[in-house]
NUSE-593070 format. One line per 4 residues: number of its first residue (from 0); for each residue x, y, z of N, C-alpha, C, O, CB. Coordinates in pm, whole numbers. Atoms other than C-alpha are relative to their C-alpha. Glycine has a CB too. Layout:
N
NUM) X Y Z X Y Z X Y Z X Y Z X Y Z ~ ...
! end
This chain:
291
0) 134 -112 -69 -293 -556 750 54 66 -163 -32 153 -182 27 133 215 ~ -4 -68 162 -164 -419 334 -125 -55 -62 -193 33 -113 146 -51 -106 ~ 68 53 72 -391 -611 194 -165 15 28 -252 -47 -33 52 -119 1 ~ 128 -86 -80 -697 -451 367 -15 127 -145 -122 177 -181 66 95 212
4) -5 -93 126 -607 -209 50 -122 -80 -128 -179 -2 -204 198 4 -65 ~ 71 68 86 -826 -495 -175 -108 54 13 -173 88 -86 -4 -128 10 ~ 172 -70 -54 -1157 -348 37 -72 104 -119 -172 91 -190 24 127 171 ~ 55 -129 83 -1212 -39 -156 9 -40 -123 -69 33 -185 75 138 14
8) 25 34 152 -1174 -193 -513 -155 -125 5 -234 -142 -88 182 -89 -77 ~ 169 40 30 -1502 -423 -410 -91 87 34 -209 76 2 -54 -120 71 ~ 161 -146 -25 -1705 -97 -284 30 59 -143 -66 127 -178 22 180 171 ~ 19 -98 147 -1612 58 -651 -72 -59 -56 -175 -14 -107 111 31 -100
12) 79 53 70 -1698 -237 -784 -142 7 19 -203 53 -78 35 -100 -3 ~ 127 -17 -30 -2052 -254 -613 -64 138 -19 -184 166 -16 -11 -40 123 ~ 146 -149 -46 -2116 145 -613 8 30 -147 -87 107 -163 50 192 138 ~ -58 -19 149 -1995 178 -1019 -33 -95 -79 -93 -72 -185 141 5 -13
16) 48 93 101 -2043 -129 -1161 -82 -116 7 -56 -225 -44 88 -40 -49 ~ 74 156 -127 -2290 -373 -967 -39 -83 -122 -27 -204 -106 -193 38 136 ~ 46 66 87 -2420 -478 -1299 87 -111 -69 47 -206 -137 -42 85 -75 ~ -157 130 43 -2020 -678 -1371 -30 -81 134 50 -173 142 228 84 1
20) -21 48 -73 -2118 -804 -1055 -35 -148 26 -156 -171 27 -26 72 56 ~ 67 112 11 -2125 -1186 -1015 -119 -50 125 -91 -24 243 111 -94 -17 ~ 48 34 -157 -2417 -1340 -765 73 -45 75 108 26 169 -93 -84 21 ~ -131 111 -104 -2180 -1587 -593 77 126 26 167 66 86 125 -158 -101
24) -114 -31 -6 -1954 -1316 -557 109 -7 95 228 0 64 -12 81 -22 ~ -66 46 -138 -1834 -1386 -185 97 -79 1 213 -76 43 -77 -61 82 ~ -163 70 15 -1674 -1645 -283 121 -2 -21 216 -56 36 19 -47 -45 ~ -81 -23 82 -1496 -1493 -563 114 80 75 237 76 67 -64 62 -109
28) -115 -99 -68 -1370 -1229 -329 81 -54 150 175 12 194 -86 155 39 ~ -32 58 -106 -1292 -1430 -23 118 -74 -90 229 -53 -41 -122 -82 84 ~ -78 21 25 -1092 -1620 -277 114 77 -63 226 29 -79 -37 -65 -29 ~ -66 -165 80 -935 -1297 -444 88 10 102 203 -25 72 -113 169 -20
32) -49 -59 -116 -821 -1177 -72 126 -158 41 248 -150 56 -163 45 131 ~ -145 87 -47 -629 -1534 24 62 -1 -142 180 5 -108 -23 -186 73 ~ -79 -3 91 -486 -1533 -290 115 120 -14 232 110 -51 -81 -9 -97 ~ -98 -117 39 -344 -1185 -302 101 2 120 211 52 99 -80 156 -18
36) -59 16 -110 -219 -1259 73 111 -110 -17 217 -91 44 -98 -27 98 ~ -95 94 14 -27 -1582 -39 90 77 -99 205 80 -54 -56 -143 -46 ~ -88 -50 73 143 -1405 -303 71 117 54 190 130 29 -55 24 -110 ~ -47 -106 -53 205 -1107 -132 127 -45 120 243 -4 128 -129 79 56
40) -103 114 -84 365 -1359 153 107 -31 -53 214 -9 4 -49 -130 24 ~ -128 73 97 591 -1520 -115 105 118 9 220 112 52 -47 -39 -191 ~ -88 -74 41 698 -1193 -212 116 53 147 239 57 153 -89 116 -79 ~ -82 11 -123 793 -1119 159 120 -75 38 225 -24 78 -70 -35 79
44) -70 93 -24 957 -1439 201 161 -12 -109 271 -63 -94 -109 -114 -11 ~ -168 -24 68 1203 -1330 -107 96 92 65 212 75 104 -2 64 -150 ~ -73 -123 -123 1255 -964 83 82 -71 116 203 -48 115 -137 98 94 ~ -61 73 -96 1342 -1203 414 191 -54 -87 310 -30 -67 -137 -151 41
48) -177 74 41 1630 -1404 196 122 107 -47 235 120 1 -11 -119 -160 ~ -94 -93 42 1781 -1130 -7 65 114 68 149 191 23 -46 44 -89 ~ -3 -174 -90 1803 -845 247 28 -92 147 3 -34 253 -211 136 1 ~ -46 17 -125 1928 -1093 522 157 56 44 175 95 159 -15 -143 17
52) -42 -88 -66 2254 -950 518 41 106 48 116 122 143 19 -11 5 ~ 46 -109 -46 2171 -619 510 -46 9 164 21 53 257 -103 26 -90 ~ 89 50 -116 1898 -717 795 132 29 90 129 95 194 -75 -180 -7 ~ -118 6 -168 2228 -737 1014 46 161 48 70 174 168 202 -103 -42
56) 3 -107 10 2279 -383 992 -63 124 103 -22 224 163 -39 -11 -99 ~ 122 -87 -111 1949 -261 1183 -5 -19 89 58 -122 113 -123 -2 -1 ~ -36 33 -120 1918 -251 1514 -116 -126 32 -95 -215 114 2 138 100 ~ 71 93 -75 1602 -459 1538 -30 -117 -141 -82 -226 -116 -153 83 87
60) 15 98 104 1589 -644 1180 105 -121 20 63 -235 0 19 72 -142 ~ -29 90 1 1883 -833 1246 -11 -130 94 60 -231 97 73 36 -23 ~ 76 135 -63 1685 -1060 1477 -56 -114 -42 -65 -227 5 -87 24 51 ~ 48 99 80 1527 -1196 1210 -27 -139 -9 57 -190 64 47 9 -62
64) -63 150 7 1488 -1579 1142 122 -1 -76 218 -71 -46 -97 -107 -70 ~ -122 61 147 1728 -1560 816 90 127 74 206 102 41 -62 25 -245 ~ -101 -99 13 1919 -1253 931 78 -76 83 201 -73 70 -26 154 37 ~ -70 38 -129 2000 -1458 1254 49 -134 -32 124 -198 43 -94 1 135
68) -78 155 -20 2081 -1791 1125 -91 -111 3 -65 -223 -41 83 -16 142 ~ 125 97 -75 1737 -1956 1268 -40 -77 -98 -51 -192 -55 -140 76 62 ~ 59 34 110 1603 -2056 913 115 20 -122 183 120 -147 -132 84 -12 ~ -92 12 49 1803 -2217 656 -44 76 -130 -164 104 -126 45 -132 4
72) 23 -34 136 1797 -2068 283 -96 -72 -92 -204 -33 -138 115 -5 -57 ~ 89 90 72 1687 -2361 101 -142 -6 75 -230 -19 -10 68 -147 -9 ~ 107 26 -80 1407 -2390 333 -116 110 -51 -238 102 -67 45 12 160 ~ 80 -177 -7 1287 -2023 274 -54 6 -150 -169 35 -186 137 169 31
76) 48 -2 184 1310 -2053 -148 -83 -116 -27 -151 -118 -130 142 -19 -124 ~ 118 108 33 1107 -2384 -116 -106 76 50 -191 89 -39 6 -156 73 ~ 136 -32 -35 827 -2208 95 -7 156 -72 -112 201 -24 -28 -8 180 ~ -12 -99 95 870 -1881 -133 -77 -69 -122 -197 -45 -135 157 43 -27
80) 60 21 90 795 -2052 -430 -146 -76 -3 -234 -61 -87 85 -46 -58 ~ 133 58 -40 518 -2290 -251 -151 108 -44 -246 106 -122 17 -22 181 ~ 103 -124 -8 328 -1958 -163 -52 44 -94 -172 73 -87 39 106 44 ~ -31 -49 90 398 -1839 -500 -157 -67 -109 -255 -26 -171 168 -38 -24
84) 85 106 101 235 -2152 -668 -94 -16 46 -138 -40 -66 42 -130 -33 ~ 102 32 -68 -81 -2217 -466 -96 173 25 -213 177 63 67 -90 147 ~ 109 -91 -42 -188 -1805 -438 -13 19 -157 -71 126 -175 32 143 113 ~ -42 -16 140 -126 -1835 -862 -126 -69 4 -228 -1 -4 148 -55 -77
88) 127 51 7 -392 -2126 -850 -99 52 31 -195 39 -45 -11 -84 48 ~ 121 -28 -10 -630 -1948 -655 -48 103 -95 -163 90 -137 -22 30 123 ~ 51 -78 75 -649 -1654 -870 -7 -62 -129 -60 2 -221 60 113 5 ~ 24 4 163 -628 -1847 -1186 -187 -103 -12 -271 -131 -98 185 -122 -97
92) 159 82 -24 -951 -2053 -1015 -120 126 -16 -237 120 -56 -15 -84 198 ~ 145 -117 -18 -1142 -1707 -969 -32 36 -121 -148 26 -162 22 152 83 ~ 18 -54 133 -1063 -1556 -1317 111 15 -80 210 19 -8 -57 118 5 ~ -88 -53 56 -836 -1478 -1565 90 125 1 213 135 -1 -41 -8 -69
96) -77 -124 -94 -799 -1107 -1466 64 -42 89 185 -65 79 -78 97 69 ~ -68 55 -187 -718 -1217 -1110 95 -55 -61 210 -15 -46 -91 -129 131 ~ -151 156 33 -492 -1492 -1255 115 166 8 195 193 98 0 -149 -271 ~ -123 -69 -5 -295 -1153 -1402 44 96 80 162 111 110 17 44 -92
100) -17 -70 -124 -336 -911 -1155 129 -50 74 241 1 74 -127 -19 89 ~ -91 46 -103 -168 -1137 -908 156 -115 -59 223 -205 -8 -119 -90 110 ~ -122 60 34 108 -1237 -1134 58 110 -9 181 106 -5 12 -89 -114 ~ -107 -115 45 211 -890 -1201 4 33 139 67 138 149 -42 135 -118
104) -29 -85 -139 202 -819 -795 113 -159 -20 230 -122 -27 -163 39 173 ~ -128 73 -62 437 -1113 -758 136 47 -96 230 77 -23 -25 -186 -6 ~ -31 -33 19 644 -1016 -1062 69 118 71 184 98 110 -47 -25 -58 ~ -36 -119 -53 707 -688 -921 55 -51 131 161 -20 186 -115 106 7
108) -82 54 -193 786 -845 -572 174 -70 -69 257 -71 21 -148 -221 126 ~ -123 37 69 1125 -991 -814 49 97 -40 169 122 -32 -4 -83 -99 ~ -109 -172 7 1205 -657 -906 16 52 59 133 88 69 -8 107 -53 ~ -26 -43 -102 1172 -520 -672 134 -28 80 222 55 103 -95 -28 51
112) -81 72 -71 1384 -769 -477 176 -103 -31 270 -135 42 -104 -73 34 ~ -117 83 11 1630 -980 -716 101 103 -80 69 212 -127 -32 -151 -81 ~ -169 -109 27 2000 -818 -825 -74 -84 -157 -152 -179 -150 250 -59 105 ~ -91 -177 -23 2076 -642 -1123 -132 92 36 -138 196 102 97 88 -191
116) 121 -105 5 1743 -503 -1143 -18 96 134 18 210 164 -144 -87 -18 ~ -8 -63 -210 1634 -482 -714 8 129 -1 110 186 39 160 -43 116 ~ 34 -151 -35 1479 -121 -735 -39 31 111 -88 143 129 -89 54 -68 ~ -38 -47 -111 1493 -156 -385 142 74 45 172 115 157 -21 -95 61
120) -163 -59 4 1842 -20 -413 12 132 -44 110 206 -56 99 -79 -100 ~ -46 -142 122 1787 268 -598 -107 90 41 -225 58 55 -13 -33 -203 ~ 142 -156 -60 1585 617 -482 -61 16 -89 -31 15 -209 40 174 38 ~ 127 -5 77 1293 657 -593 -50 -118 -47 -162 -148 -5 11 80 -108
124) 94 80 71 1204 381 -789 0 -103 144 -113 -151 147 56 -69 -175 ~ 7 3 -93 1275 225 -437 -192 -14 42 -260 -117 43 93 108 31 ~ 99 -76 -28 945 409 -341 -91 -67 -93 -144 -176 -74 22 148 -12 ~ 105 76 117 736 351 -669 -15 -109 -20 -131 -147 -4 13 18 -115
128) -12 126 31 827 18 -760 -84 -110 100 -113 -222 59 146 -22 -3 ~ 27 64 -71 684 -115 -466 -176 44 54 -280 -21 63 118 5 83 ~ 160 -85 24 381 136 -413 -110 -72 -117 -232 -84 -116 36 181 -73 ~ 138 -3 97 247 22 -732 -53 -134 54 -175 -123 47 23 1 -193
132) 106 29 -92 120 -269 -533 -154 -6 18 -251 -80 0 23 59 63 ~ 129 -55 -32 -120 -79 -427 -92 4 -76 -193 -51 -34 2 104 33 ~ 89 0 138 -309 -18 -766 -77 -148 -3 -197 -178 1 110 20 -154 ~ 70 95 -5 -317 -350 -775 -33 -71 76 -64 -175 17 18 -45 -49
136) 77 46 -113 -444 -478 -463 -154 69 27 -248 32 97 93 26 120 ~ 208 31 19 -781 -283 -573 -41 -62 -67 -151 -115 -55 -101 93 -43 ~ 30 73 184 -770 -432 -923 2 -132 75 -102 -186 37 155 18 -170 ~ 47 141 -89 -769 -769 -693 -146 -9 26 -225 -84 -31 69 -5 155
140) 139 -19 -91 -1084 -659 -467 -127 -18 -151 -224 -93 -149 -3 208 103 ~ 80 -31 75 -1245 -544 -822 -20 -106 -65 -128 -160 -42 23 95 -61 ~ -23 132 117 -1163 -838 -1088 -90 -124 121 -174 -206 86 237 -53 -46 ~ 85 135 -67 -1286 -1074 -757 -129 34 10 -180 -27 104 43 -50 152
144) 154 -8 -40 -1653 -951 -769 -93 -28 -139 -213 -14 -164 -36 166 67 ~ 84 0 126 -1689 -1034 -1125 55 101 -127 17 102 -244 -153 47 46 ~ -37 -150 124 -1532 -729 -1334 107 -42 -122 219 -87 -96 99 160 98 ~ -147 62 73 -1325 -813 -1662 18 130 -29 139 140 -49 8 -121 -144
148) -134 -101 48 -1245 -433 -1758 76 66 113 41 33 226 -50 132 -95 ~ -109 -74 -118 -993 -234 -1535 -85 58 42 -191 82 -16 130 97 -29 ~ 43 -153 -7 -1079 22 -1343 41 136 -29 162 141 -55 -15 20 92 ~ -66 -113 71 -1035 391 -1449 104 22 90 123 -3 209 -87 131 -30
152) -138 -26 -25 -711 509 -1449 20 133 136 123 136 202 67 50 -164 ~ -47 -127 -119 -753 865 -1171 -4 -71 110 81 -45 195 -102 144 24 ~ -32 31 -111 -842 637 -918 114 -140 29 128 -180 144 -129 -10 53 ~ -107 21 -3 -557 418 -985 111 6 5 195 -80 35 2 -15 -18
156) -123 -113 -22 -309 675 -1000 -56 38 110 44 19 178 33 129 -111 ~ 20 -41 -103 -469 796 -705 110 -130 125 215 -114 187 -180 13 3 ~ -54 94 -95 -397 456 -499 112 -13 -21 175 -56 75 -49 -115 7 ~ -148 4 -18 -62 466 -623 78 70 14 193 29 33 49 -36 -61
160) -45 -143 -113 35 794 -497 -24 1 101 46 77 168 -46 123 -11 ~ 21 -17 -136 -113 737 -189 69 -124 66 87 -124 188 -155 14 34 ~ -124 99 -34 115 416 -159 142 6 -2 209 -90 36 -5 -88 -66 ~ -87 -81 39 398 616 -245 -25 77 109 41 24 198 -5 53 -131
164) 13 -68 -137 311 841 39 15 -62 157 73 -9 251 -128 50 -7 ~ -34 77 -113 298 588 309 156 -72 9 227 -56 108 -109 -107 4 ~ -80 7 31 574 437 178 121 58 30 197 0 108 -29 1 -66 ~ -86 -80 -8 824 717 149 -7 -7 168 65 -81 235 -26 135 -86
168) 33 10 -165 721 756 514 37 -119 94 55 -125 216 -149 6 18 ~ -75 140 -78 836 416 601 108 48 12 173 73 114 16 -150 -71 ~ -213 -46 -21 1191 533 476 -11 105 76 15 69 191 119 65 -163 ~ -6 -98 -105 1161 853 654 3 -43 161 84 24 225 -119 83 -24
172) 13 52 -85 1099 687 955 96 -112 23 145 -111 135 -108 -18 -3 ~ -83 85 18 1319 389 878 153 146 2 228 147 99 -50 -110 -157 ~ -175 -87 15 1659 681 799 -11 58 152 76 33 235 23 172 -156 ~ 14 -64 -144 1538 870 1118 62 -70 112 154 -25 179 -143 13 38
176) -55 75 -105 1579 576 1354 140 -24 -19 228 16 57 -67 -121 16 ~ -141 -1 -15 1881 469 1220 140 50 68 228 4 140 9 18 -69 ~ -55 -112 -92 2031 797 1289 140 15 -31 219 76 42 -16 -29 157 ~ -144 45 6 2354 698 1115 42 63 -121 72 -49 -162 26 -161 -2
180) 20 2 105 2407 837 790 109 -165 -80 46 -245 -149 29 163 -37 ~ -73 126 15 2701 530 713 -71 -108 8 -84 -182 -90 94 -17 85 ~ 91 155 -12 2480 241 857 -112 13 -54 -175 -91 -71 -40 -58 144 ~ 85 9 97 2221 374 662 2 -61 -100 -71 -156 -131 -19 78 -31
184) -52 82 123 2369 285 372 40 -147 -9 -9 -238 -75 108 59 -40 ~ 10 180 -62 2476 -40 487 -112 -9 -13 -129 -50 -128 37 -56 160 ~ 150 104 -56 2145 -144 566 -88 -8 -112 -163 -100 -142 -109 71 140 ~ 150 22 126 1937 1 233 85 81 -107 89 202 -85 -204 100 46
188) -72 -85 115 2160 124 -98 -65 126 -15 5 227 -5 -2 -70 -142 ~ 52 -113 21 1931 372 -154 -5 108 108 -35 221 69 -112 -28 -39 ~ -30 -105 -102 1979 569 173 181 61 -17 225 141 66 -35 -84 166 ~ -117 -119 22 2338 714 54 -95 97 -112 -66 216 -103 184 -74 -84
192) 58 -130 86 2118 923 -208 -47 81 92 -31 203 102 -119 -25 -106 ~ 141 -118 -90 1838 1010 79 76 68 91 192 43 123 -148 -84 110 ~ -20 -55 -146 1825 1267 376 -114 23 14 -207 -4 -62 88 118 37 ~ 133 9 -57 1577 1345 571 -99 75 -47 -217 44 -33 0 23 120
196) 9 -75 72 1529 1646 365 -79 -41 -133 -193 -6 -166 112 39 -5 ~ 48 57 137 1479 1477 38 -119 -57 56 -225 -14 10 100 -113 -84 ~ 104 140 58 1249 1180 139 -126 81 58 -236 33 29 29 -201 89 ~ 116 -81 -14 1008 1482 307 -26 64 -101 -135 119 -116 0 81 95
200) 39 -101 140 1023 1651 -7 -115 -48 -66 -220 11 -94 118 3 -122 ~ 56 109 55 906 1330 -158 -145 -26 56 -250 -16 -8 90 -113 22 ~ 143 -7 -101 634 1276 132 -89 100 -112 -142 54 -213 29 96 196 ~ 35 -144 39 506 1620 9 -43 -28 -150 -159 2 -177 136 119 18
204) 52 7 132 488 1533 -373 -86 -106 -29 -179 -76 -104 98 -5 -88 ~ 97 49 3 310 1222 -354 -128 8 76 -226 -63 55 36 -79 -2 ~ 154 -16 -97 36 1332 -97 -36 112 -80 -159 115 -89 3 41 196 ~ 73 -114 125 -16 1655 -366 -27 -110 -108 -145 -146 -106 124 149 -77
208) 65 120 101 -43 1371 -655 -103 -89 16 -167 -119 -85 83 -88 -27 ~ 75 79 -105 -253 1152 -423 -134 111 -19 -225 83 -97 89 -15 181 ~ 89 -193 -15 -477 1518 -388 -42 -16 -162 -150 -58 -204 154 207 41 ~ 48 -43 178 -500 1570 -773 -49 -95 -95 -138 -59 -172 121 53 -89
212) 95 61 19 -579 1254 -896 -144 -59 34 -233 -88 -45 43 -37 -11 ~ 135 17 -96 -856 1165 -614 -61 122 -31 -176 108 11 22 -17 173 ~ 35 -113 -1 -941 1535 -704 -100 -55 -175 -217 -61 -212 149 130 20 ~ 104 74 121 -1012 1379 -1057 -126 -112 -19 -227 -99 -87 79 -59 -74
216) 85 73 -83 -1197 1123 -939 -138 23 32 -246 -6 -18 51 -3 100 ~ 119 -42 -71 -1408 1262 -719 -130 96 -98 -251 82 -113 67 94 129 ~ 75 -95 130 -1523 1540 -992 -72 -81 -89 -194 -72 -93 106 83 -102 ~ 61 68 99 -1593 1312 -1251 -113 -120 48 -221 -135 -10 116 -55 -80
220) 67 53 -26 -1728 1053 -1060 -90 -28 124 -190 -98 138 45 -51 -35 ~ 120 29 -164 -1882 1058 -704 45 138 96 98 136 207 57 -200 130 ~ -9 -137 -83 -1869 1455 -605 5 -24 141 95 27 208 -121 96 -24 ~ 43 42 -121 -2011 1304 -282 118 -16 149 121 18 267 -63 -137 -44
224) -175 -3 -85 -1631 1218 -149 75 107 64 159 111 153 111 -29 -93 ~ -58 -148 -33 -1558 1563 -128 -15 39 163 67 111 220 -90 120 -95 ~ 14 -45 -107 -1697 1593 202 52 -169 61 -22 -229 140 -156 79 28 ~ -90 64 -98 -1482 1326 336 140 32 -5 227 -24 62 -8 -136 -11
228) -166 -59 29 -1160 1507 221 50 7 166 96 -87 230 9 198 -97 ~ -16 -37 -94 -1112 1664 520 59 -106 150 149 -103 233 -113 61 -4 ~ -35 165 -92 -1113 1325 733 121 -53 -58 208 -85 23 -130 -141 -21 ~ -97 91 65 -872 1165 496 164 140 18 265 123 86 -76 -56 -214
232) -123 -116 -53 -609 1507 506 45 -37 123 162 -70 142 -48 159 20 ~ -48 -1 -148 -624 1477 887 55 -80 33 146 -61 114 -73 5 89 ~ -60 97 -78 -548 1123 932 167 -34 -143 248 -126 -128 -153 -163 39 ~ -134 12 43 -244 1155 656 108 129 73 228 112 93 -9 7 -171
236) -34 -27 -93 -170 1427 849 54 -7 121 142 69 161 -32 15 -2 ~ -4 103 -90 -164 1224 1124 145 -69 12 255 -64 67 -106 -98 -42 ~ -173 128 98 79 963 952 82 81 28 165 55 116 28 -40 -214 ~ -193 -85 -14 355 1269 918 45 26 132 161 50 166 23 178 -70
240) -39 -5 -181 348 1295 1296 52 -86 51 148 -84 128 -98 6 97 ~ -71 127 -50 394 972 1345 129 -66 -41 197 -156 8 -80 -92 -18 ~ -171 63 76 703 916 1127 88 114 96 205 87 68 33 37 -241 ~ -53 -112 -78 843 1225 1373 44 -103 150 133 -47 213 -137 145 23
244) 11 77 -103 847 962 1665 130 -66 16 172 -134 -77 -109 -89 -12 ~ -98 114 -23 1134 795 1797 -56 -146 -29 -171 -177 2 46 4 148 ~ 86 92 30 1090 459 1670 -113 -63 -41 -178 -155 10 1 -18 33 ~ 162 -16 -11 795 501 1502 -18 -110 -87 54 -154 -176 -83 152 -52
248) 78 108 32 543 233 1445 12 13 -176 28 -81 -254 -164 15 75 ~ -10 21 203 552 363 1034 58 -79 -26 8 -172 -89 63 98 -103 ~ -125 118 40 883 167 1009 -87 -146 -54 -62 -208 -157 114 -47 171 ~ 1 121 -31 697 -130 1080 -203 -10 -12 -282 7 81 100 -27 168
252) 146 -33 27 321 -135 917 -111 -108 90 -225 -84 130 -22 -18 -178 ~ 55 105 -46 235 -465 1064 -38 51 194 -107 -5 280 123 -139 -39 ~ 27 -51 -146 252 -239 1407 -98 90 29 -136 125 141 107 59 53 ~ 65 -171 -47 37 70 1343 -87 -39 65 -119 55 137 -65 116 -110
256) 98 10 -26 -257 -130 1468 -27 20 157 -135 -8 209 -29 -103 -57 ~ -77 -4 -148 -89 -49 1848 -64 195 -27 -85 255 79 246 -60 11 ~ 13 -155 -40 -184 362 1761 -115 27 25 -118 128 -45 38 98 -92 ~ 101 29 -29 -501 355 1858 -99 168 -64 -215 176 -105 14 -53 167
260) 30 -140 41 -543 751 1766 -34 -59 -135 -148 -82 -176 125 127 11 ~ 11 33 175 -434 628 1368 -110 -80 -19 -194 -24 -89 130 -87 -73 ~ 80 90 -6 -652 354 1390 -169 78 21 -242 69 -78 60 -96 117 ~ 151 -142 -12 -1010 622 1503 -4 16 -147 -86 -32 -225 40 200 97
264) 56 -100 132 -945 832 1191 20 -111 -94 -85 -174 -86 97 163 -50 ~ 8 87 86 -855 574 926 -158 -103 3 -232 -111 -95 133 -73 23 ~ 143 42 25 -1182 358 1037 -95 138 10 -197 94 64 -48 -121 117 ~ 84 -145 -54 -1374 720 1088 36 51 -232 -48 60 -321 143 158 212
268) -11 6 136 -1201 779 715 -53 -66 -111 -82 -32 -226 84 -16 -12 ~ 76 128 132 -1335 461 551 -131 5 8 -205 12 -90 29 -180 21 ~ 151 -12 40 -1664 473 667 -71 104 -67 -176 106 -131 -67 -7 101 ~ 44 -107 78 -1676 792 561 -31 -7 -166 -140 7 -221 99 94 25
272) -74 37 148 -1535 728 201 -152 -139 -30 -262 -123 -83 237 -88 25 ~ 75 135 23 -1724 380 184 -174 18 -7 -240 -32 -99 43 -105 137 ~ 111 -62 2 -2062 533 276 -36 98 -100 -152 85 -137 -8 47 102 ~ 8 -131 98 -2044 850 25 -5 -86 -145 -73 -39 -236 157 124 15
276) -16 126 135 -1975 539 -272 -137 35 -34 -148 94 -142 30 -201 39 ~ 125 65 -34 -2340 489 -210 -93 116 28 -213 90 35 12 -103 124 ~ 127 -101 -16 -2529 798 -154 50 139 -93 158 172 -143 -32 46 193 ~ -11 -58 135 -2582 1047 -378 -101 121 55 -212 112 106 -54 -107 -148
280) 86 -138 -66 -2668 1454 -293 -3 122 -93 65 224 -105 75 60 148 ~ 3 -75 171 -2772 1602 -612 10 196 47 -9 279 -42 -224 -54 -115 ~ -6 -159 -7 -2725 1999 -415 163 -19 -13 236 78 -34 -73 93 163 ~ -167 -70 13 -2348 1926 -427 74 6 -187 167 70 -235 131 -141 118
284) -38 -59 150 -2339 1885 -828 -34 99 13 56 175 -21 -50 -48 -127 ~ 50 -152 86 -2552 2214 -853 144 87 113 191 195 76 -250 78 43 ~ -25 -118 -48 -2349 2371 -604 184 2 -23 260 86 25 -70 11 167 ~ -137 -13 78 -1981 2247 -806 17 16 -126 126 19 -182 72 -94 12
288) -30 -32 132 -2077 2312 -1133 57 150 -20 55 260 35 -124 -23 -81 ~ -91 -143 92 -1882 2543 -1350 -83 106 18 -187 62 68 25 -12 -188 ~ 91 -57 21 -2064 2851 -1372 -19 115 -57 -133 160 -69 -36 -3 73
! end
């Protein structure tokens, strides 16, 4: 589901740089999406391999195939390598910019998971290094249409902070679900430093930066998007609400589609933002112009 974050990159390309879109872009977009799915899957396999021992301390994850011993480690490493090679090969077919972006995505998976760096075990870096995949996914959508220059820094930064907001809430949900400081530290080393209060403070920090960077992008490139901000804010607030639920779905992004109210809010926000990217309302320029 995370790879749906590729779509806004496609929309931004059509909205702001239509002259850079290839005539047969839909083929390239499909290939780009396939590429990022394959490489992200490769990263998830590596995550499962290197987390197998600590997953044994989690109430549900101890039943995963590697943690429970139902899949051999050499077989899993073979899958990791094969998925990466095929994904990078597809990206190279689309173009060098997409290849570099997807390669960085794969490298970040290694940085996040592989010792001695393994940012997954380091407080705050765990969230920031994982969520950097968000702007990379946006860039995949952007480059898959044929663009050769990177998207503007404000939208990349906003996308990064939005991903950090989601990831910090995932950590918050996991920490609350384990409900035991010692067990939490055994499951994830970064949890030795964290507490519910510290995690929620970081959530507010990332949400604030997302709002600020988004404001820069909106003010400079598309003032019409200001009309969608109440919906986006409501969706984010409801996501925080979900994080406080027992055994919250926020811990498991693959299960979020079961939250109907969240899905409705996400759909409304996405449609509003997508439409407003292509609509011009001159009165808004006059209304927000400095006086």
